[in-house]
C-alpha positions in Angstrom: -19.3 47.3 187.6 -15.6 47.3 188.1 -13.5 50.1 186.5 -10.0 50.3 185.8 -8.2 53.0 185.0 -5.7 52.4 182.3 -2.2 54.1 182.4 0.4 53.9 179.5 3.6 53.3 180.5 6.9 53.4 178.0 9.1 51.4 179.0 11.6 54.2 178.5 10.1 56.1 181.0 11.0 53.6 183.8 14.6 53.6 182.6 14.8 57.4 183.0 13.7 57.7 186.8 15.6 54.6 187.3 18.7 56.3 186.7 19.7 54.2 183.6 18.5 55.1 180.0 22.0 56.2 179.0 23.6 53.0 179.6 20.5 51.4 178.9 20.5 53.7 175.5 24.3 53.1 174.8 24.1 49.5 175.4 20.8 49.1 173.4 22.7 51.3 170.1 26.2 49.0 170.6 24.0 45.7 170.6 22.5 47.2 166.9 25.6 48.2 165.1 27.1 45.3 166.7 24.5 43.1 164.6 24.4 45.3 161.7 25.5 42.4 158.7 25.1 39.4 160.9 21.5 39.0 161.2 19.5 39.5 158.0 22.8 40.9 156.8 23.3 44.4 155.8 19.8 45.4 157.7 19.2 48.9 157.5 16.7 48.5 160.5 19.9 47.5 162.7 21.7 51.2 161.6 18.6 52.9 162.3 17.5 51.0 165.5 21.0 52.1 166.6 19.9 55.8 165.8 17.9 55.6 167.9 19.5 54.7 170.6 21.8 57.2 169.9 19.4 60.0 169.9 18.4 58.9 173.8 21.8 59.3 174.7 21.8 62.7 173.7 17.6 63.6 174.8 20.0 62.5 178.3 23.6 64.4 178.3 21.2 68.5 176.9 19.2 67.4 180.2 22.0 67.0 182.0 23.7 70.1 180.4 20.6 72.1 180.7 20.6 70.6 184.8 24.1 71.7 185.0 23.0 75.7 183.7 20.1 75.9 186.1 22.4 75.2 189.1 25.3 76.9 188.1 27.9 74.1 188.0 
């Protein structure tokens, strides 16, 4: 019998581990803001997706501040 352990990986965790979460979140937020009003009209979902990625940027920023505080910089 073959036993396979399934691991749930979230893409955001990969971006964070690669050090690209902030820039990816920024670029994706911009994408949705620029798409608003063009694809499917003034689509509320585009604004909510932009907000989601901006919140991810705030998360990264908060972790950076926390790390600076703990490292004494």
